[in-house]
Every structure is written in C-alpha cells, then in structure tokens.
C-alpha positions as CSV (number, residue, x, y, z in Angstrom):
1,M,-0.7,70.4,45.9
2,N,2.2,68.0,45.3
3,P,0.7,64.9,43.5
4,V,2.3,62.6,46.1
5,K,0.8,64.5,49.0
6,A,-2.6,64.6,47.2
7,F,-2.5,60.9,46.6
8,W,-1.7,60.0,50.2
9,S,-4.1,62.5,51.6
10,A,-7.0,61.1,49.5
11,L,-6.0,57.5,50.4
12,A,-5.9,58.5,54.1
13,L,-9.5,59.6,54.1
14,M,-10.6,56.6,52.2
15,M,-8.9,54.2,54.7
16,V,-10.2,56.0,57.7
17,L,-13.8,56.3,56.5
18,S,-13.9,52.8,55.3
19,G,-12.5,51.4,58.5
20,A,-9.3,50.2,56.8
21,A,-7.3,50.7,60.0
22,N,-9.2,47.7,61.3
23,P,-10.2,45.2,58.6
24,S,-12.9,43.6,60.8
25,G,-14.7,46.9,61.2
26,P,-14.5,50.2,62.9
27,A,-11.8,50.4,65.5
28,P,-13.1,50.2,69.1
29,Q,-12.5,53.2,71.3
30,N,-9.5,52.8,73.6
31,P,-6.6,54.9,74.8
32,G,-4.8,54.2,71.5
33,S,-7.6,55.7,69.4
34,I,-8.4,59.2,68.4
35,K,-11.8,60.0,67.1
36,Q,-13.4,63.1,65.7
37,G,-16.7,62.8,64.0
38,S,-16.5,59.8,61.8
39,Q,-12.7,59.8,61.5
40,V,-10.6,57.5,63.6
41,F,-6.9,56.9,63.9
42,S,-6.0,53.9,65.9
43,D,-2.7,52.0,66.3
44,A,-4.5,49.3,68.4
45,P,-3.9,46.6,65.7
46,F,-0.2,47.4,65.7
47,L,0.0,47.3,69.5
48,D,-1.7,43.9,69.5
49,L,1.0,42.6,67.2
50,V,3.7,44.0,69.5
51,R,2.0,42.2,72.5
52,K,1.9,39.0,70.5
53,Y,5.5,38.9,69.3
54,T,7.5,40.5,72.1
55,V,9.0,38.4,74.9
56,D,11.0,39.2,78.1
57,G,9.0,42.4,78.7
58,G,9.7,43.7,75.2
59,A,13.5,43.1,75.4
60,R,13.2,40.7,72.4
61,V,11.0,40.2,69.4
62,D,10.2,36.8,67.8
63,Y,10.8,38.0,64.2
64,A,10.9,34.4,63.0
65,A,7.4,33.6,64.2
66,W,6.1,36.9,62.9
67,K,7.7,36.4,59.5
68,D,6.1,32.9,59.4
69,S,2.6,34.5,59.7
70,P,1.3,35.9,56.4
71,R,-1.8,37.2,58.3
72,D,0.2,39.2,60.8
73,L,2.6,40.5,58.2
74,A,-0.5,41.7,56.3
75,E,-1.8,43.3,59.4
76,L,1.4,45.2,59.9
77,D,1.4,46.2,56.3
78,R,-2.1,47.7,56.7
79,H,-0.9,49.7,59.6
80,I,2.2,50.9,57.7
81,A,-0.1,52.0,54.8
82,L,-2.1,54.0,57.3
83,I,1.1,55.7,58.6
84,A,2.1,56.4,55.0
85,S,-1.2,58.3,54.5
86,L,-1.9,59.9,57.9
87,S,0.2,62.0,60.3
88,P,-0.4,64.9,62.7
89,K,1.1,67.1,59.9
90,N,-1.4,66.4,57.1
91,H,-4.4,65.6,59.3
92,P,-4.0,67.6,62.5
93,E,-7.7,67.4,63.2
94,M,-7.3,63.7,64.0
95,F,-4.6,64.4,66.7
96,P,-6.3,66.9,69.0
97,D,-3.6,67.1,71.7
98,K,0.0,66.7,72.5
99,A,-0.4,63.2,73.9
100,S,-2.1,61.8,70.8
101,R,0.7,63.3,68.6
102,R,3.4,62.0,70.8
103,S,1.9,58.5,70.8
104,Y,1.7,58.6,67.0
105,W,5.3,59.6,66.5
106,I,6.8,57.0,68.9
107,N,4.7,54.1,67.7
108,T,5.2,55.1,64.1
109,Y,9.0,55.0,64.4
110,N,8.9,51.7,66.2
111,A,6.5,50.2,63.7
112,L,8.7,51.2,60.7
113,V,11.8,49.7,62.4
114,L,9.9,46.5,62.9
115,Q,8.7,46.4,59.3
116,S,12.2,47.0,58.1
117,V,13.6,44.1,60.1
118,L,10.9,41.8,58.9
119,E,11.4,42.7,55.3
120,L,15.1,42.1,55.6
121,W,14.8,39.0,57.8
122,P,16.9,37.0,58.6
123,L,19.3,39.6,60.0
124,D,22.0,39.7,62.7
125,S,22.2,43.4,63.1
126,V,20.7,46.6,61.6
127,R,24.3,47.7,61.0
128,D,24.7,44.9,58.5
129,V,22.2,46.2,55.9
130,K,24.1,47.2,52.7
131,I,22.0,49.2,50.2
132,S,24.4,51.8,48.8
133,F,28.1,51.8,48.2
134,S,28.7,54.0,51.2
135,S,26.6,51.7,53.5
136,R,29.3,49.1,52.9
137,V,31.7,51.2,54.8
138,V,29.4,53.1,57.2
139,P,27.6,50.6,59.5
140,G,23.9,51.3,59.9
141,K,23.6,53.7,57.0
142,G,21.8,51.2,54.9
143,F,19.1,50.5,57.5
144,F,18.6,54.0,59.0
145,Y,19.4,56.3,56.0
146,D,19.4,54.6,52.7
147,R,16.1,52.7,53.2
148,K,13.2,55.0,52.5
149,V,9.9,55.1,54.4
150,V,6.7,57.2,53.9
151,V,5.0,59.0,56.8
152,G,1.9,61.2,56.2
153,G,2.6,61.4,52.4
154,Q,6.2,62.5,52.9
155,E,9.2,60.2,52.0
156,T,11.9,60.1,54.6
157,N,14.2,57.6,56.3
158,L,14.5,56.3,59.9
159,Y,17.4,58.6,60.7
160,K,15.6,61.8,59.6
161,L,12.3,60.6,61.2
162,E,14.0,60.0,64.6
163,K,15.5,63.5,64.5
164,E,12.2,65.0,63.6
165,V,10.3,63.2,66.3
166,L,12.9,64.2,69.0
167,A,13.0,67.8,67.8
168,S,9.2,68.2,67.7
169,Q,8.5,66.6,71.1
170,K,11.5,68.1,73.0
171,D,11.2,65.4,75.7
172,P,14.3,63.4,76.7
173,R,12.1,60.6,77.9
174,L,11.5,59.6,74.2
175,H,14.9,58.2,74.2
176,F,13.6,55.5,76.5
177,A,10.7,54.7,74.2
178,L,12.1,54.6,70.7
179,N,13.3,51.1,69.8
180,C,16.1,50.5,67.2
181,A,15.8,46.7,67.1
182,S,19.1,46.2,68.9
183,E,20.2,44.7,72.3
184,S,21.2,48.0,73.8
185,C,18.0,49.8,72.8
186,P,15.1,50.5,75.2
187,V,12.6,47.7,75.2
188,L,9.7,47.6,72.8
189,R,6.4,48.4,74.4
190,P,2.7,48.2,73.3
191,W,1.9,51.5,74.9
192,E,0.0,54.8,74.1
193,W,2.9,56.7,75.8
194,T,1.1,58.7,78.5
195,D,3.3,60.8,80.8
196,A,3.1,58.0,83.4
197,Q,4.2,55.4,80.9
198,L,7.1,57.6,79.8
199,D,8.2,58.0,83.4
200,E,8.0,54.2,83.9
201,A,10.1,53.6,80.8
202,A,12.7,56.1,82.1
203,R,12.8,54.4,85.5
204,E,13.3,51.0,84.0
205,F,16.0,52.2,81.6
206,V,17.9,54.2,84.2
207,N,17.9,51.4,86.8
208,K,19.4,48.8,84.5
209,P,23.1,48.5,85.4
210,E,24.0,48.2,81.7
211,N,22.6,51.7,81.2
212,V,23.5,53.6,84.3
213,S,26.0,52.5,87.0
214,V,28.8,53.8,89.2
215,E,31.9,51.7,89.0
216,N,35.5,52.2,90.0
217,E,35.0,55.9,90.7
218,K,33.3,56.4,87.3
219,M,29.8,57.1,86.2
220,V,29.2,54.5,83.5
221,L,26.4,55.3,81.1
222,S,24.7,54.0,77.9
223,S,26.0,55.6,74.8
224,I,22.6,57.1,74.3
225,F,23.5,59.8,76.8
226,K,26.6,60.6,74.7
227,W,25.0,60.7,71.3
228,Y,22.0,62.7,72.4
229,K,23.7,64.8,75.0
230,K,22.0,68.0,73.9
231,D,18.5,66.4,74.4
232,F,19.1,65.9,78.1
233,P,19.4,68.6,80.8
234,E,22.9,70.0,81.4
235,D,22.8,68.5,84.9
236,L,22.5,64.9,83.6
237,N,23.4,63.4,87.0
238,G,20.5,65.2,88.6
239,Y,18.2,64.2,85.8
240,L,19.1,60.5,86.3
241,Q,18.5,60.7,90.0
242,Q,14.9,61.6,89.3
243,Y,14.3,58.1,88.0
244,A,17.0,56.1,90.0
245,D,16.0,53.9,92.9
246,A,17.3,54.8,96.3
247,A,20.6,52.9,96.1
248,L,21.5,54.1,92.6
249,S,20.5,57.7,93.5
250,Q,22.9,57.6,96.4
251,Q,25.7,56.3,94.2
252,L,25.0,59.0,91.6
253,Q,25.1,61.7,94.2
254,Q,28.4,60.4,95.5
255,A,29.7,60.5,91.9
256,K,28.6,64.1,91.6
257,D,30.0,65.1,94.9
258,Q,33.4,63.4,94.2
259,G,33.6,64.6,90.6
260,Y,33.8,61.2,89.1
261,R,34.4,61.2,85.4
262,T,31.8,59.8,82.9
263,Q,32.5,56.7,80.8
264,Y,30.1,55.4,78.1
265,R,29.5,51.7,77.4
266,S,29.9,50.3,73.9
267,Y,26.5,49.9,72.2
268,D,25.4,46.3,71.4
269,W,23.9,46.5,68.0
270,S,23.1,42.7,67.9
271,L,19.5,42.3,66.8
272,N,16.9,42.0,69.6
273,A,15.7,38.7,68.1
274,E,14.2,35.8,70.0
275,E,14.8,32.4,68.6
276,S,11.5,30.7,68.1
277,Q,11.3,27.4,69.9
278,D,8.0,26.4,68.3
279,P,7.4,24.7,65.0
280,P,6.9,27.1,62.0
281,H,3.6,29.0,62.4
282,V,0.9,28.3,59.8
283,D,-2.1,30.6,59.6
284,Q,-5.5,28.8,59.6
285,P,-7.8,29.7,56.8
C-alpha cells in the first residue's frame, strides 16, 4: 500500500474510534451521521459551524468573525483532518448508501472551500489568489488548481475534486449545492443533501432572476448552465421548468415556443463575505 494512503487510513480509524470527529465525545446520531458498529462518520460539527457563520440564508459568510475565533477555526481543522483521512473510497463500509456518499462529497467540497478562504483571509475574490506564475495570468487557478487539499488519503485540488464529485454523482442538482465562495454561487447550506433538499436548492436557484429569466426575447441564464452544459439534460428549458414557479415556467415555455436565443450572465466572483458589525470575537476559556 502507498505509505501516504496507509498513514491516512490508520489515522482515520484512530480518529473515528476515539471520537475525534467530535472532541466532546461520540457524535450523536442524526441525519448527518453514518454509523456501522463502533465506527461513525459525522459532519454535524461542520454543519453547526455553517449555521453559526452564514447569514442571509447562506448567501453570505461572516469570514471575519470566524477567523476571529480560534476555537471554531480549530473545530473546522478537526473536520478537515477527518476528511483527509476518510472518504467513501477508502472506507466504503462507513457510507452504506448513495445518499450518505452524496452528502459526504457535497459537504466536503464546501468545507474545503471555506477552509481555503479562511486560511487566505482577508480576500476579495477567489480569483485573486496567486500561488504559481501561471496563476498570475489565469484568474482562479491559484485557488482552485494550485492549492492542494487531501481527501481520503489522496492529494488533489478543488478543481479536480469538483470534477470527480460531479462525475461520480451524475446529478445536475449538485450544481445548486456546491458553493465556490462567490456572489454568483449557489448559497451555502448546512444540509445532509437528501433528494428533497436538492430539489429545494434547485427551485431556489432557478427562481432567482439573476440565475434564470426571460428578457427582451432572450432566455438569460447563469453561466453555470454554460460551463456545465453537458451535465444538464439536452432539453435545458424543460429541465428548468420542473423547478420554476408558475410565472417563470410560462415565460420559459414561451421562450421555447418562440425560439428565443440563450444569453449567459457574467459571473460575479466577488467573495460572498459578510462584513462583521460586531466587535472582534474573543473565545472564552
């Protein structure tokens, strides 16, 4: 076995069996936990952090307040260490069904994006990160490609991880769940990503005018539908109508009947940051 894989696999078992996923003791059973025998994977501590630091329904994250809390940074680091050691690939027995694997991959991507922003904070945009020479001329390469992350004992980057998650799940609704820490991204949610929750995320995304609208005899869409065209059904208009409210659905049908051309909105890569209005946070001993 590869020494790196062996190290992370051994660390994974140690963390799970010792309750390292939850420093206060074994993780309570909830929809975000998977248990088999004495082994537990839970992203509940991470989801609690998301609930604590997201505002406006997940549209923004209070990175400044989070960065000001050593305790909550350490809590996130513990979860990132668990991700580094455990995945459905190297410990499939801990992820017994498709739903548990899907939840892991979505929340893992979102957690690694958050950790990256917090490590690089303060930051105006993920496209501003300059790590390699080429990232100085290719916006976003530093953040999504040059910066390395570890998932289940395997080194990768956010770009490759996103591709892998989308390819393995083969569900276009994941595009409404993965958050890239930018204004035009889907909102960040503390969810286990059931089918019902994915449908809700799709409905919310589709019914926002900045993502889907019909204007001046054009169907105007988020650039997500352009970049990931192959992930969506060929009849994209019909797919969108599944999630559109009555008024939007009618407009989309008209666009289809009249043969309106499609236009894509410019993507806003500004960081989804909330300016903290409170005094700097200080953890109590």
